[in-house]
N, C-alpha and C positions, 0 to 999 in steps of 0.2 A: 504494500500500500504506500509505503514511503517513497519507493521508486516511481510509482505512478504519480504521486503528488509532485515530486520533483520534476518529472517529465512535463507536467502541465503548468508548472510554476506556481503551485498552490502551497501556501505555508501555514495552513490552519492546523488544528489539533486532530489527531486520530484517536477516537475513543471507542474502546471495546465495551459493548453494553449487553446485558442479558436479553435474550429473545423476548421475554415477557414485557420488557419496557418499550419495545418497538411497536408502532402501529402495524396492523396486518399487512399493509401495502409494502412495508420495508422488510418483512420477514422472508428470508430465502428458504426454499423447501429442501434444505440439505441437512443431513445428520452430521453435525460438526463434532461429534464425540470421537470421530475417527480421524487419524492423521492423513493428510493428503499428499505428503511428501514422498518422493521416489527418487531413485538414483538412475543415472544414465551411463554409469561407468562401463558396464558390460557392452552396451550398444556401441559406445565409442571405441572400445578396444577391439571388438570383433568385426565391426564394419568400417573402422577408420572414419567414423562420422565426425564432421566439423560443421557447425552452423554456417549456412550460406550468407547470413546477415548478422551483423554485430548485435548483441543483446540490446544496447541502448537504442539503436536505430529501429529494431523490431518492436520494442516497446512503444516508441514514439508513433510508429505506423499503426499499431494496434489501438492506441489511445485515440488517434485521429479517426480511425474507422468507427470506434465505439461512439465517439461524439457525433458523427454523422448519423449513425443508427438511432441514437437517443433523440436527436433533433427531429428526425422524420417520424418518430413514434409518438410524439406529443410531449406535453409539458410534464415535469415531475411534480409531485405533491409537496412543494417546499413548506407549506404550512404544517403538514403532518410531520415533516422532518424537524422543523423548528420546535414544535411542541414536544416531540420525543426527546430532543436535545435538552430542553428546559427541565423535563422530568429527570433525566439522567444526571444532569449537573447538580440538581438538588440533592441527589443521593451520594455524590462524590465528596 
């Protein structure tokens, strides 16, 4: 998240919040109890794999694409996000 923030020039705070403090529209349907990290060492060793695009350039491209998709999908519910943030900050 910090790398994405840096890529778009955002310097705000990143706050981890319990799911029950978020409005339904901001809850992702994933089971976050499981780790999502994996390794690529074997693939690199066996296939001599090297990324065709540098990580920073790939992230910048991905962020630009996501911004275009979000813009075409409609507005975000910023009021709900602001209210959730106010509730979370009262608990911190």
